[in-house]
DRENDRENVEX-556444 format. One record per residue: residue in three letters; y, x, z of N, C-alpha, C in turn. Coordinates in pm, whole numbers, plus 50000, padded with zeros to 5 digits. Each point is the difference from the previous one (the first is absolute). Layout:
REM residues N
ALAYXZYXZYXZ ...
REM end
This chain:
REM residues 331
MET140647250471507499924985650023500884992849900 PRO499484990349925500844992549907501094992650078 LEU501235000149947501074992850066499794984949992 ARG499074995949913499694985649995499474995150133 ASP499435009050082499544996050133501164996650091 LEU501215003949962501204996850078500774988249942 GLY499454993849897500644988249941500605002049862 PHE499995012449949500535002749866499074994049895 THR500564995049892499184997249882499785013249926 GLU499074999849906499745012149921501265004349926 GLU500764990449948501215003149925501075005850091 GLN500124994450120500995005050096499655014150047 GLU498725002550023499605013450043500265010249890 ARG499704996449875500225009349890501505003249988 ALA500834989750011501445002149989500505009050114 TYR499494997850120500455008050115499605014749983 ARG498785002349953499575013949983500815007049890 LEU500314992649894500855005749894501405002850052 LEU500524991050082501345001950057500055012250090 LEU498955002350079499945011850084499995012849916 GLY499274999549889499895011849915501255003049923 ASP500764989549965501245002249923500944988450028 PRO500905001450098500914988950036501044997149893 TYR500035007949892500984997849895499434992349881 ARG498804994750016499424991749893500734986549995 ALA500044994249881500564986749984498964989750043 ALA500464987650023499114989450045498874997649900 ALA500325000649871498974997649897498925010850004 GLN500355012150046499005010650011499174998650127 LEU500614994750103499274998150126499054988249993 VAL500394989749925499184987949990499794997149852 PRO499205008249931499894998649855499274987549956 GLY499174994450087499204988549959500754986850010 ALA501134999950072500744987450019500704995949872 GLY500034987149972500524995549873501514998449993 THR500664997350112501444997249999500715008450106 PRO501305002049984500765006950105499884993250135 ARG499934986749999499894992850128498675003250070 SER498915000349925498705002850062499955014450049 ARG500675009149927500055013850049500825000950128 ARG501094992550004500845000050118499244994450122 GLU499184990149978499224994250110499065010350061 VAL499405008449913499105010350050500785010050087 LEU501155004549952500795009950073500604994050127 ASP500434987349992500534993450120498924999250109 ARG498764998549956498914999250099499845013450073 LEU500265011149928499945013050067501065001050109 VAL501164994349972501074999850101499574991450119 GLU499374988549973499534991250108498955007050086 PHE499145008149937499005007450076500665010850087 GLY501215003949967500685010350077499725014149954 VAL499445001649878499705013349949501055004849900 ALA500954991149967501095003749908501254992650047 ARG501165004549948501264993750036500804997449871 PRO500854989950001500874997649883500915012049977 ASP500185003849876500835011549968500614997749860 GLU501284996249996500644997049872500105012249910 ALA499985012050060500115012249920498685003949934 ALA498904994550046498695003449944499754992049873 PRO499365005849899499744992849874499224987050021 SER499104999950095499204988050025500664990350097 GLY501045004550067500674991750100499455001650140 VAL498955008450016499435002550131499685014850014 SER499995004850124499625013750030498914999950107 PRO499045009349993498935000150101500505005550133 LEU499434994950109500235005550132498875009850033 ASP500225008250101498995009850040498704992850035 PRO498915002149924498764992750026499395003050136 ALA500285012050055499465003250132500504990150104 VAL501234995249980500594990150092499714985949951 ALA500324997449873499944986349947498574994649999 VAL499095007849943498614995449994499394999850140 GLY500405009750084499505000050136500394987350075 GLU501254995749984500454987550064499264987949942 LEU499755000349869499274988949938498584999250054 ILE499375011650021498665000250058500024994150140 GLU501005003950079500094994850136500204984950001 ARG500834994949909500194985549993498714993049963 THR499285005949905498734994149957499005000150114 GLU499955011250074499095000950115500364989550105 ASP501284998450027500434989950098499574986049956 GLU500134997249871499594986949950498494998150014 LEU499235010649972498554999150013499584998050145 HIS500645007550091499644998550143500384986050048 ALA501144994849953500384986350039498994990049948 ARG499535002149877499004990849944498705001050079 LEU499625012150038498785001650080500104992650133 ARG501195000750061500174992750126499884985149978 ARG500574995049890499904985749972498554996049973 VAL499285008549926498594997049972499225000250130 GLY500335009450090499305000450129500234987350079 ALA501214994449992500274987550070499184988649941 VAL499845000249868499194989549935498545001150044 ARG499525012450023498615002050044499714991950126 ALA501004998850088499804992750124499734985249975 GLU500384995149881499784986049967498584997149952 VAL499285010549963498704998049938498994993150091 PRO499915003650129499024992950084500204985050000 GLY501274995550004500254985649997499604993849867 LEU500295007049890499594995149869498484999449989 SER499345010350054498555000449996499404988750083 ALA500644997150113499504989150085500084986649927 THR501104998049927500144987749922498914999049894 TYR499765011349932498955000349899498644997450062 ALA499755006250116498704998350067499784985650043 ASP501074993550048499874985950041499574991449883 ARG500575002749883499664991949883498565001849959 ARG499465012450020498645002849956498954996450104 ARG500434997550124499024999750110498894989649978 ASP500384988149958498994989549986498925004049900 ALA500445005449885499025004149899499155011650049 ASP500635009650068499265011650049498964996150105 GLU500404991150091499074996150105498814992649944 ALA500244992549892498894992649939498995009449937 ALA500495011649950499095009349930499495011250088 ALA500675002850112499695012150074498794998950090 GLY499714988050052498894998950093500405006050135 PRO499025004550079500285005350133500915012349994 VAL500835001550104500905011450007499195012450036 THR499965009849909499185012050021500805012849992 GLY501294999249968500785012049980499775006149864 VAL499364992449909499745004749864500504989349902 GLU500875004049909500534990949900499415003649864 GLN499574990049926499395002349870500984996749889 LEU500175009549908500864998149883499135001249876 ASP500074990149912499074999549889500555004549866 GLU501325002049989500605003549872500875012450015 VAL500115007549890500865011950001501434996350033 ARG500474988849948501374995850029500204998150150 ALA499054993650065500114997850144499955013250076 VAL499185009549952499925013250065501345007249990 ARG500594999749881501315006549980501054993950093 GLU500034986850006501004993350083499825003650148 ARG498755000350045499785002950141500315014650031 LEU499655009249910500355014250021501515001850004 ALA500734992949913501455001050002500564994950131 GLU499454989050048500464994450128499695009450115 LEU498775005450004499615008950108500815012949998 SER500245005149881500725012849990501444998850048 PHE500584988249984501384998150043500145002450150 PHE498974996350075500065001250146499345012850050 THR499485008349909499395012650042501095009850040 ARG499825006450115501055008550055499615014650013 ASP498715002950010499615013650033499075006749900 SER498914993449961498995007249925499284991149898 VAL499575006549893499144993849900498875009849971 TYR498774996150029498835008249971499214992849890 ALA499625007349897499324993749888498845008649951 VAL498964993449954498895006549931499964994049860 GLN500145008649899499994995549861498795006249932 PRO499024992049960498795005649937500305007449871 SER501144997449936500355006949877501514999549982 ALA500545010449936501434999949969500304991449879 THR498964996949919500224992549876498994988949979 GLY499104997750095498874991249978500324985349989 ASP499924992650112500204985550002501474997049980 ALA500384996449879501424998449968500644989050082 ALA499274988950020500594988850076500255003750145 ALA499015006550062500155003850141501065010850016 THR500025009549907501015010650007501404994349984 ALA500174990749906501314993849979500454992350123 ALA499044994350074500374992550119500445009050113 SER499415011950012500285008750114501095010449975 ARG500205004049873500955010749972501424996750042 PRO500534987849974501364997250046500155001650151 LEU498944996650075500055001850145500195014550037 GLU499255009149937500125014250030501395005249962 GLN500514996049884501315004749956501114995150092 ARG499934987250037501024994350089499945006850137 SER498805002850049499855006350130500585014149999 MET499825007449889500555013549990501524999750001 ARG500584990349929501464999149997500564997550140 ARG499224993350084500464997150136499625011050099 GLY499355010449953499705011450085498844997850095 LEU499044991249967498864997650088498975011349985 ASP499075000550095498905009549995498954994349905 VAL499975005049877499094994849897498925010449974 ARG498744996150019498875008849976499024992749906 VAL499565006949897499104994149902498845009549974 ILE498794994650001498805007749971499474995749863 TYR499765009949913499434997649868498655007249990 PRO499154995949908498765007649978500315013449935 ALA499225010050033500235013449945499895000149848 SER499334990149943499794999749855501324998549923 VAL501064994650062501264998349928500665013449969 LEU499575010650069500585013249975499645005149860 ALA499004993449937499645003849863500854992949897 GLU500914991150043500854992549909501415006050005 PRO500425007949903501325006650005501164990350020 SER499984988549933501114990650015500064994550141 ALA498834997550060499984995050137500515010550097 VAL499625012549980500465010950088501525001349993 THR500544998949878501465000949984500704988950078 ALA499474987849987500614988750072499895001650151 LEU498855005250044499805001650144500885011350055 ARG500215010449922500915010650045501424994550015 ALA500404991349908501334994050009500114991650126 ALA498944992250031500004991850121500065008750124 ALA499245011149997500025009450114501385006150018 GLY500685002649889501345005550008500984990450064 GLU499744986949991500854990150063499634997650145 GLY498915006250048499674998950141498684993350031 THR499294994649899498704994050026499005011050035 ALA499274998050109498945009350038498734995849926 ILE499415009149922498864996649913498855009450032 ARG498814994250010498795008150018498904994449910 PHE498935008249984498924996749908498655001250072 SER499164990149973498714999450069498865000049899 ASP498905006750037498784999749919499114988250036 GLN500354992750105499164988950045500284987549916 PRO499054990549996500254987349931501164992650068 LEU500924994849922501194993650056500074985449959 GLU500524991750090500304986049971501484997850029 ARG500614991749920501444997850012500354994050137 MET501095004950058500434995350132501465003750020 ILE500764991150062501395002650038500184995650144 ILE500575008650084500254996850140501505001850027 LEU500634989850054501445000050023500295000350149 ASP500765010350043500425001350141498824999550097 GLU498785002949950498794999650081499824986250064 GLN500594989549939499934986550054499304990249907 VAL499975003049871499394990949905499405008149886 ALA498824995749954499335006949890499784990149887 VAL500115005149877499714992049881498875006849925 VAL498884992949985498815005749937499454990249898 PRO499205004849902499444990949900499034990050062 GLN499944988249942499014990350045498595005049970 ASP499855005949884498695004649953500135014649957 PRO499895009650094500255014149967499205005249883 GLY498734995749989499165005349895500024992149871 GLY500734988850000499984991349884501265000849919 ARG500214989949915501144999849910501074990150044 GLY499834994350118500964990050047501395005850018 ARG501014991649981501395004450011500634995450131 GLY499254992950083500554995050124500025010650110 ALA500614996350113500105009450112499924992550132 LEU499715007650106500014994850135501125007050076 VAL500794992150073501055005550086499494999250143 VAL499795011750061499295000750127500975003850111 ARG500074991450103500765002950120499125000250125 GLN498784996149985499084999350114499795014150056 ALA500245001750132500095013250061498735008349980 GLY498834994150017498765007549988499785005349859 LEU500214991449901499855004349862501065010549964 LEU501234997850044501085009149968499755013950057 SER499495000950123499735013150058498935007449920 GLY499034992549945498995006349916500595005749872 PHE500904992649937500665005049879500845012450031 LEU500675000050115500815011650038499125012250024 ARG498884998350068499095011350022499505005449868 LEU499684990849907499515004249869501075008149927 PHE501234994850000501065007249927500255013750061 HIS500175000650131500325012950063498855010049984 GLY498754994950000498885009049976500025005749859 LEU500274991349902500125004749862501155009949986 TRP501114997150066501205008549989499725014050055 ARG499345000750114499735013150061499135008749909 GLU499074993849932499055007749917500495002049857 ALA501034992849960500495000949862500805012749978 ALA500065004349874500725012449964501404996649953 GLU500935009550019501364998149955500105002749849 LEU501134996149944500255002449858499945014949974 PRO499055004849921499815014549986501165006949933 GLY500345011550055501025008549938501404995050009 GLU500284989750087501354994350006501025010450040 SER499725007450109500995009550047500175011749904 ALA498975002949922500085011549910500674996649868 THR499904987049957500464996849866501254991449999 THR500344994150112501124990950002501225006750061 GLY501085000549929501215005950052500944989150048 PRO501195004050044500944990150054500644992049887 ASP500204986950024500774992249905501454999650047 GLU500834992449929501434999850031500264995150141 GLN499254989550044500224994850135499535009850107 ASP498905007449973499565010450093501115010150024 ARG500635004449892501075009950013501194994450077 GLU500314987349977501104993850073499684999150149 VAL498754996550032499584999550140500155013750065 LEU499535010549931500095013550054501475004250021 ARG500864996349905501405003750012500634993350121 LEU499714987150020500584992950113499485005350133 LEU498725003350005499445005550124500625013650030 ALA500235007849895500615013250019501414998750056 GLU500664988849970501364997850051499994994750143 GLY498804997250053499904995350138500294985250018 ILE500004992349891500294985850007498834992850067 THR500274989250073498954992450068499144992649898 ASP498794996350043499114992549911500654986949956 GLU500694993450094500604987049969501075001449891 ASN500865010250016501055002049900499455005149867 ALA498955008450007499375004849877499384988449923 ALA499324991050073499394988449935501064991249934 LYS501124998250067501094991949943500585006749875 THR500135013150005500565007349886499104998749878 ILE498705001250020499054999449889499744985649957 GLY500184990550093499784986049967498584995450026 VAL499355005650105498644996050036499984996950149 SER498864994650048499864997650143499725013150072 VAL500255000250131499725012050080498525003449994 ARG499164989650004498555002449996499605006449867 HIS500584995049891499695005949869500485014549995 LEU501205002550054500525013850002499045009350074 ARG499514995650115499125008650079498685002549929 ARG499524990049926498805002249919500285010149890 ARG501204999449942500395009749897500105014050060 ILE500545001150121500085013050067498595005550024 ALA499094991250045498625004450024499365005049871 ARG500304993249888499455004549871500535013849963 VAL501315001950017500595013049968499415011050087 MET499784996950128499405009950088498585003749956 ARG499274989849949498655003049948500095009049877 LEU500954996949911500175008249880500325014550036 LEU500795001750107500415013350041499025006450099 ASP498984992450039499045004850099500725004750126 ALA500964991650046500845003550113499594991850122 GLY500075006350117499634993350123501164993450071 SER501235002549957501194994250063501084998649894 ARG501024992450033501124998449907500745013249980 PHE500145007650107500675012949987499215009149905 GLU498705000250019499165008349913500074995049857 ALA500074986749983500114994449864501315004349935 GLY501094999850078501295004249945499995014649957 ALA499415008650082499935014149967499165002449876 GLU498854993149991499125001849885500634994449874 ALA500714988550013500684994149883501055009749947 ALA500755006250092501005009649956499365011949930 ARG498875004650054499315011349942499544996849858 ARG499544987649978499514996149867501134996049905 GLY501224999450051501124996049914500104985249980 TRP499464992150091500084985349989501344994650046 LEU500755007950074501294995450052501145004949910 
REM end
């Protein structure tokens, strides 16, 4: 992991690594790119502020490194505490969004009512910009699931650009994300590579031989579908009407049951760095909540990652997964 993720500049990290390798180097050797003694001193003083070095008049550079197992470990903990504090503050801001949205809705109401006609539970959006904005708004309040049908991994660039941020944001929040693609995308190597990466992050992906039309369903409460599925229109319909929504759900679940999984995933995909970290924490008996905090993800995302690892190991339980991981040398 680059130390820049902990707040070091590239110059500070280079100086620190050189200092660890040879604490008897002079300041000019530790910070060769700096133009003046003062600028070199600023770099080394910053290492002291980070807590990874201490002032030392006997050292040629004026500083000596501290044990990185302790110093860098403490710096990581401080950084984690700052990140968790920021997450809590962001979570508090989230509670303000309904009020902000209500203010925005009040301002739009007159114009919307003039254009909407009778209340039908169906909202019409005529521009890609409006579709993006509404998907962003809907995704913010999505709590459980995102189901999507994508007719192509690379086809309609405008529609794909509108929906992809929703899928990525939902995965970061650990939601149940399922996407159906046409089986024809398996012939596109670049698309398969991208889809494998998405699957590695927890997206459930399947492939269908049936004709597909674009569709997104959020929390099984609202669906977003094209205005003109067979045409070139860029608009969309936002559907909340219960009868129509139940039909879209039946269609999606029917397609999902009959669709095929990403071929060869368990045979060709090995563990990534986060998979190994998850396995290590589980082997230590740590709870899901503490493991999620350690890795920096939600509990739901962690459990989806555990389910992926169990699929890779073809294990029926966590205990069996741990034993098989040890046998394969993953731990």
